[in-house]
N, CA, C and O atoms as a GROMACS GRO file, in nm:
protein
  320
    1MET      N    1   0.082  -0.120   0.000
    1MET     CA    2   0.000   0.000   0.000
    1MET      C    3   0.086   0.126   0.000
    1MET      O    4   0.058   0.221  -0.073
    2PHE      N    5   0.192   0.125   0.083
    2PHE     CA    6   0.279   0.241   0.092
    2PHE      C    7   0.351   0.268  -0.040
    2PHE      O    8   0.368   0.383  -0.079
    3GLU      N    9   0.392   0.160  -0.109
    3GLU     CA   10   0.459   0.175  -0.237
    3GLU      C   11   0.368   0.239  -0.341
    3GLU      O   12   0.412   0.317  -0.425
    4MET      N   13   0.240   0.205  -0.335
    4MET     CA   14   0.146   0.260  -0.430
    4MET      C   15   0.126   0.411  -0.406
    4MET      O   16   0.115   0.487  -0.501
    5ILE      N   17   0.123   0.453  -0.282
    5ILE     CA   18   0.109   0.595  -0.249
    5ILE      C   19   0.232   0.672  -0.293
    5ILE      O   20   0.219   0.782  -0.348
    6VAL      N   21   0.350   0.617  -0.272
    6VAL     CA   22   0.475   0.682  -0.313
    6VAL      C   23   0.481   0.691  -0.466
    6VAL      O   24   0.519   0.795  -0.520
    7ALA      N   25   0.444   0.584  -0.534
    7ALA     CA   26   0.445   0.585  -0.681
    7ALA      C   27   0.345   0.688  -0.734
    7ALA      O   28   0.374   0.757  -0.831
    8PHE      N   29   0.229   0.698  -0.672
    8PHE     CA   30   0.129   0.796  -0.713
    8PHE      C   31   0.181   0.938  -0.692
    8PHE      O   32   0.164   1.024  -0.778
    9ALA      N   33   0.244   0.963  -0.578
    9ALA     CA   34   0.299   1.096  -0.548
    9ALA      C   35   0.410   1.133  -0.647
    9ALA      O   36   0.416   1.246  -0.695
   10ILE      N   37   0.496   1.038  -0.678
   10ILE     CA   38   0.604   1.063  -0.774
   10ILE      C   39   0.544   1.090  -0.912
   10ILE      O   40   0.592   1.178  -0.984
   11GLY      N   41   0.442   1.016  -0.949
   11GLY     CA   42   0.374   1.039  -1.078
   11GLY      C   43   0.313   1.178  -1.086
   11GLY      O   44   0.322   1.244  -1.189
   12ILE      N   45   0.250   1.222  -0.978
   12ILE     CA   46   0.190   1.357  -0.974
   12ILE      C   47   0.299   1.463  -0.986
   12ILE      O   48   0.282   1.561  -1.057
   13ILE      N   49   0.410   1.445  -0.916
   13ILE     CA   50   0.521   1.541  -0.923
   13ILE      C   51   0.577   1.548  -1.064
   13ILE      O   52   0.603   1.657  -1.115
   14ILE      N   53   0.597   1.435  -1.128
   14ILE     CA   54   0.649   1.432  -1.265
   14ILE      C   55   0.550   1.498  -1.361
   14ILE      O   56   0.591   1.573  -1.450
   15LEU      N   57   0.422   1.471  -1.343
   15LEU     CA   58   0.320   1.533  -1.427
   15LEU      C   59   0.320   1.686  -1.410
   15LEU      O   60   0.308   1.758  -1.509
   16CYS      N   61   0.335   1.734  -1.288
   16CYS     CA   62   0.342   1.879  -1.264
   16CYS      C   63   0.465   1.940  -1.330
   16CYS      O   64   0.457   2.049  -1.387
   17LEU      N   65   0.578   1.873  -1.322
   17LEU     CA   66   0.700   1.923  -1.385
   17LEU      C   67   0.686   1.930  -1.537
   17LEU      O   68   0.728   2.027  -1.599
   18ILE      N   69   0.626   1.829  -1.596
   18ILE     CA   70   0.606   1.828  -1.741
   18ILE      C   71   0.511   1.941  -1.781
   18ILE      O   72   0.534   2.009  -1.881
   19ALA      N   73   0.406   1.961  -1.704
   19ALA     CA   74   0.311   2.070  -1.734
   19ALA      C   75   0.380   2.205  -1.724
   19ALA      O   76   0.353   2.294  -1.805
   20LYS      N   77   0.467   2.222  -1.626
   20LYS     CA   78   0.540   2.348  -1.610
   20LYS      C   79   0.634   2.372  -1.728
   20LYS      O   80   0.645   2.484  -1.777
   21ILE      N   81   0.701   2.268  -1.774
   21ILE     CA   82   0.793   2.279  -1.888
   21ILE      C   83   0.717   2.315  -2.016
   21ILE      O   84   0.767   2.394  -2.097
   22ILE      N   85   0.599   2.259  -2.035
   22ILE     CA   86   0.519   2.287  -2.154
   22ILE      C   87   0.457   2.426  -2.146
   22ILE      O   88   0.442   2.492  -2.249
   23ALA      N   89   0.419   2.472  -2.028
   23ALA     CA   90   0.350   2.600  -2.012
   23ALA      C   91   0.443   2.719  -2.042
   23ALA      O   92   0.395   2.822  -2.090
   24LEU      N   93   0.570   2.708  -2.015
   24LEU     CA   94   0.662   2.820  -2.037
   24LEU      C   95   0.668   2.863  -2.183
   24LEU      O   96   0.652   2.982  -2.209
   25PRO      N   97   0.691   2.773  -2.280
   25PRO     CA   98   0.690   2.817  -2.420
   25PRO      C   99   0.553   2.870  -2.465
   25PRO      O  100   0.547   2.959  -2.550
   26MET      N  101   0.445   2.817  -2.408
   26MET     CA  102   0.312   2.866  -2.445
   26MET      C  103   0.292   3.009  -2.397
   26MET      O  104   0.230   3.089  -2.467
   27LYS      N  105   0.345   3.042  -2.279
   27LYS     CA  106   0.336   3.180  -2.230
   27LYS      C  107   0.415   3.273  -2.321
   27LYS      O  108   0.370   3.383  -2.353
   28LEU      N  109   0.533   3.229  -2.362
   28LEU     CA  110   0.616   3.309  -2.451
   28LEU      C  111   0.547   3.328  -2.587
   28LEU      O  112   0.547   3.438  -2.642
   29LEU      N  113   0.489   3.222  -2.640
   29LEU     CA  114   0.418   3.230  -2.767
   29LEU      C  115   0.297   3.323  -2.754
   29LEU      O  116   0.272   3.405  -2.842
   30TRP      N  117   0.222   3.312  -2.644
   30TRP     CA  118   0.106   3.398  -2.622
   30TRP      C  119   0.148   3.544  -2.612
   30TRP      O  120   0.078   3.633  -2.662
   31LYS      N  121   0.264   3.570  -2.547
   31LYS     CA  122   0.314   3.707  -2.535
   31LYS      C  123   0.348   3.764  -2.673
   31LYS      O  124   0.316   3.879  -2.702
   32PHE      N  125   0.413   3.686  -2.759
   32PHE     CA  126   0.446   3.732  -2.893
   32PHE      C  127   0.320   3.759  -2.976
   32PHE      O  128   0.315   3.857  -3.051
   33ILE      N  129   0.220   3.674  -2.962
   33ILE     CA  130   0.096   3.693  -3.037
   33ILE      C  131   0.026   3.820  -2.992
   33ILE      O  132  -0.017   3.900  -3.076
   34THR      N  133   0.012   3.840  -2.862
   34THR     CA  134  -0.056   3.960  -2.814
   34THR      C  135   0.024   4.085  -2.846
   34THR      O  136  -0.034   4.188  -2.883
   35ASN      N  137   0.155   4.080  -2.834
   35ASN     CA  138   0.238   4.196  -2.869
   35ASN      C  139   0.227   4.230  -3.017
   35ASN      O  140   0.223   4.347  -3.053
   36SER      N  141   0.223   4.129  -3.102
   36SER     CA  142   0.213   4.158  -3.245
   36SER      C  143   0.076   4.216  -3.279
   36SER      O  144   0.065   4.301  -3.367
   37LEU      N  145  -0.029   4.170  -3.211
   37LEU     CA  146  -0.162   4.228  -3.233
   37LEU      C  147  -0.167   4.373  -3.186
   37LEU      O  148  -0.226   4.458  -3.254
   38ILE      N  149  -0.106   4.402  -3.072
   38ILE     CA  150  -0.099   4.540  -3.024
   38ILE      C  151  -0.019   4.625  -3.121
   38ILE      O  152  -0.055   4.740  -3.148
   39GLY      N  153   0.090   4.571  -3.173
   39GLY     CA  154   0.170   4.643  -3.271
   39GLY      C  155   0.094   4.672  -3.398
   39GLY      O  156   0.105   4.781  -3.454
   40ALA      N  157   0.015   4.573  -3.443
   40ALA     CA  158  -0.066   4.594  -3.564
   40ALA      C  159  -0.170   4.702  -3.540
   40ALA      O  160  -0.195   4.784  -3.629
   41VAL      N  161  -0.230   4.704  -3.423
   41VAL     CA  162  -0.329   4.809  -3.392
   41VAL      C  163  -0.261   4.945  -3.387
   41VAL      O  164  -0.316   5.043  -3.437
   42MET      N  165  -0.142   4.952  -3.327
   42MET     CA  166  -0.069   5.080  -3.322
   42MET      C  167  -0.036   5.128  -3.463
   42MET      O  168  -0.049   5.247  -3.492
   43LEU      N  169   0.007   5.037  -3.550
   43LEU     CA  170   0.035   5.076  -3.688
   43LEU      C  171  -0.091   5.119  -3.761
   43LEU      O  172  -0.088   5.211  -3.842
   44TRP      N  173  -0.203   5.052  -3.733
   44TRP     CA  174  -0.329   5.089  -3.794
   44TRP      C  175  -0.370   5.230  -3.752
   44TRP      O  176  -0.417   5.309  -3.834
   45VAL      N  177  -0.350   5.262  -3.623
   45VAL     CA  178  -0.382   5.396  -3.574
   45VAL      C  179  -0.293   5.500  -3.641
   45VAL      O  180  -0.340   5.608  -3.678
   46VAL      N  181  -0.166   5.468  -3.657
   46VAL     CA  182  -0.073   5.559  -3.725
   46VAL      C  183  -0.117   5.578  -3.870
   46VAL      O  184  -0.109   5.689  -3.923
   47ASN      N  185  -0.164   5.471  -3.935
   47ASN     CA  186  -0.210   5.481  -4.074
   47ASN      C  187  -0.338   5.564  -4.086
   47ASN      O  188  -0.365   5.620  -4.192
   48LEU      N  189  -0.416   5.573  -3.979
   48LEU     CA  190  -0.534   5.659  -3.982
   48LEU      C  191  -0.496   5.805  -4.003
   48LEU      O  192  -0.573   5.884  -4.058
   49PHE      N  193  -0.376   5.840  -3.959
   49PHE     CA  194  -0.328   5.978  -3.975
   49PHE      C  195  -0.253   5.998  -4.106
   49PHE      O  196  -0.193   6.103  -4.126
   50GLY      N  197  -0.254   5.900  -4.194
   50GLY     CA  198  -0.201   5.916  -4.328
   50GLY      C  199  -0.055   5.879  -4.345
   50GLY      O  200   0.011   5.934  -4.433
   51ALA      N  201  -0.001   5.791  -4.263
   51ALA     CA  202   0.140   5.754  -4.274
   51ALA      C  203   0.165   5.660  -4.391
   51ALA      O  204   0.273   5.664  -4.451
   52GLY      N  205   0.071   5.576  -4.425
   52GLY     CA  206   0.086   5.486  -4.540
   52GLY      C  207   0.185   5.374  -4.517
   52GLY      O  208   0.258   5.338  -4.610
   53VAL      N  209   0.190   5.318  -4.397
   53VAL     CA  210   0.282   5.208  -4.366
   53VAL      C  211   0.206   5.076  -4.384
   53VAL      O  212   0.103   5.056  -4.320
   54PRO      N  213   0.255   4.988  -4.470
   54PRO     CA  214   0.188   4.858  -4.484
   54PRO      C  215   0.207   4.774  -4.357
   54PRO      O  216   0.316   4.772  -4.298
   55ILE      N  217   0.102   4.707  -4.317
   55ILE     CA  218   0.108   4.627  -4.195
   55ILE      C  219   0.130   4.481  -4.234
   55ILE      O  220   0.046   4.421  -4.301
   56ASP      N  221   0.243   4.426  -4.191
   56ASP     CA  222   0.269   4.284  -4.208
   56ASP      C  223   0.316   4.229  -4.074
   56ASP      O  224   0.328   4.303  -3.977
   57ILE      N  225   0.343   4.099  -4.068
   57ILE     CA  226   0.375   4.036  -3.941
   57ILE      C  227   0.506   4.088  -3.883
   57ILE      O  228   0.518   4.102  -3.761
   58MET      N  229   0.604   4.116  -3.967
   58MET     CA  230   0.733   4.164  -3.916
   58MET      C  231   0.720   4.302  -3.854
   58MET      O  232   0.772   4.326  -3.745
   59ARG      N  233   0.652   4.392  -3.922
   59ARG     CA  234   0.633   4.527  -3.868
   59ARG      C  235   0.546   4.524  -3.742
   59ARG      O  236   0.570   4.600  -3.648
   60ALA      N  237   0.447   4.435  -3.740
   60ALA     CA  238   0.363   4.422  -3.621
   60ALA      C  239   0.443   4.370  -3.503
   60ALA      O  240   0.424   4.415  -3.390
   61LEU      N  241   0.532   4.273  -3.527
   61LEU     CA  242   0.618   4.222  -3.420
   61LEU      C  243   0.713   4.329  -3.369
   61LEU      O  244   0.732   4.343  -3.248
   62ILE      N  245   0.773   4.405  -3.459
   62ILE     CA  246   0.864   4.512  -3.418
   62ILE      C  247   0.789   4.615  -3.334
   62ILE      O  248   0.837   4.657  -3.229
   63ALA      N  249   0.671   4.654  -3.381
   63ALA     CA  250   0.592   4.751  -3.306
   63ALA      C  251   0.544   4.693  -3.173
   63ALA      O  252   0.537   4.765  -3.074
   64GLY      N  253   0.510   4.566  -3.171
   64GLY     CA  254   0.463   4.503  -3.049
   64GLY      C  255   0.572   4.483  -2.946
   64GLY      O  256   0.548   4.502  -2.827
   65ILE      N  257   0.691   4.446  -2.990
   65ILE     CA  258   0.801   4.421  -2.897
   65ILE      C  259   0.858   4.552  -2.844
   65ILE      O  260   0.884   4.565  -2.725
   66PHE      N  261   0.877   4.648  -2.933
   66PHE     CA  262   0.944   4.772  -2.892
   66PHE      C  263   0.847   4.885  -2.856
   66PHE      O  264   0.889   4.988  -2.804
   67GLY      N  265   0.718   4.865  -2.884
   67GLY     CA  266   0.619   4.966  -2.846
   67GLY      C  267   0.626   5.089  -2.934
   67GLY      O  268   0.649   5.080  -3.055
   68ILE      N  269   0.607   5.206  -2.872
   68ILE     CA  270   0.606   5.332  -2.945
   68ILE      C  271   0.740   5.359  -3.013
   68ILE      O  272   0.740   5.404  -3.128
   69PRO      N  273   0.856   5.333  -2.948
   69PRO     CA  274   0.981   5.351  -3.022
   69PRO      C  275   0.991   5.262  -3.146
   69PRO      O  276   1.051   5.301  -3.246
   70GLY      N  277   0.932   5.142  -3.141
   70GLY     CA  278   0.930   5.054  -3.257
   70GLY      C  279   0.847   5.111  -3.371
   70GLY      O  280   0.886   5.103  -3.487
   71VAL      N  281   0.732   5.171  -3.336
   71VAL     CA  282   0.649   5.234  -3.439
   71VAL      C  283   0.722   5.352  -3.500
   71VAL      O  284   0.719   5.372  -3.622
   72LEU      N  285   0.789   5.431  -3.417
   72LEU     CA  286   0.866   5.544  -3.468
   72LEU      C  287   0.979   5.496  -3.559
   72LEU      O  288   1.006   5.558  -3.662
   73LEU      N  289   1.044   5.388  -3.522
   73LEU     CA  290   1.150   5.331  -3.605
   73LEU      C  291   1.095   5.286  -3.740
   73LEU      O  292   1.159   5.308  -3.843
   74ILE      N  293   0.979   5.223  -3.740
   74ILE     CA  294   0.917   5.179  -3.865
   74ILE      C  295   0.882   5.300  -3.952
   74ILE      O  296   0.905   5.298  -4.072
   75LEU      N  297   0.828   5.403  -3.891
   75LEU     CA  298   0.793   5.524  -3.965
   75LEU      C  299   0.916   5.589  -4.026
   75LEU      O  300   0.914   5.631  -4.142
   76ILE      N  301   1.024   5.597  -3.949
   76ILE     CA  302   1.148   5.657  -4.001
   76ILE      C  303   1.203   5.573  -4.116
   76ILE      O  304   1.243   5.627  -4.219
   77TYR      N  305   1.204   5.440  -4.098
   77TYR     CA  306   1.255   5.352  -4.203
   77TYR      C  307   1.169   5.359  -4.329
   77TYR      O  308   1.220   5.353  -4.440
   78GLN      N  309   1.039   5.372  -4.311
   78GLN     CA  310   0.946   5.376  -4.424
   78GLN      C  311   0.966   5.501  -4.507
   78GLN      O  312   0.951   5.497  -4.630
   79HIS      N  313   1.000   5.613  -4.445
   79HIS     CA  314   1.008   5.740  -4.516
   79HIS      C  315   1.151   5.780  -4.552
   79HIS      O  316   1.178   5.896  -4.582
   80LEU      N  317   1.243   5.684  -4.547
   80LEU     CA  318   1.380   5.714  -4.591
   80LEU      C  319   1.395   5.694  -4.740
   80LEU      O  320   1.504   5.715  -4.794
   0.00000   0.00000   0.00000
């Protein structure tokens, strides 16, 4: 009986560790997705004022990761 309880506890601990290892990349992926969506919205708002910047995944990621400085960098690069 004691061996079965220990084996069950070890199984639960291993399952928790595996879930933790899998959850970390998912959090990182979710952060990149939300940041790129925020970046795309920021670029869309800038385009409302007539900047004429095409929105693609790379520009959205740059704007999402770097925020307002990223949008400014995209605008400067676009108009060079």
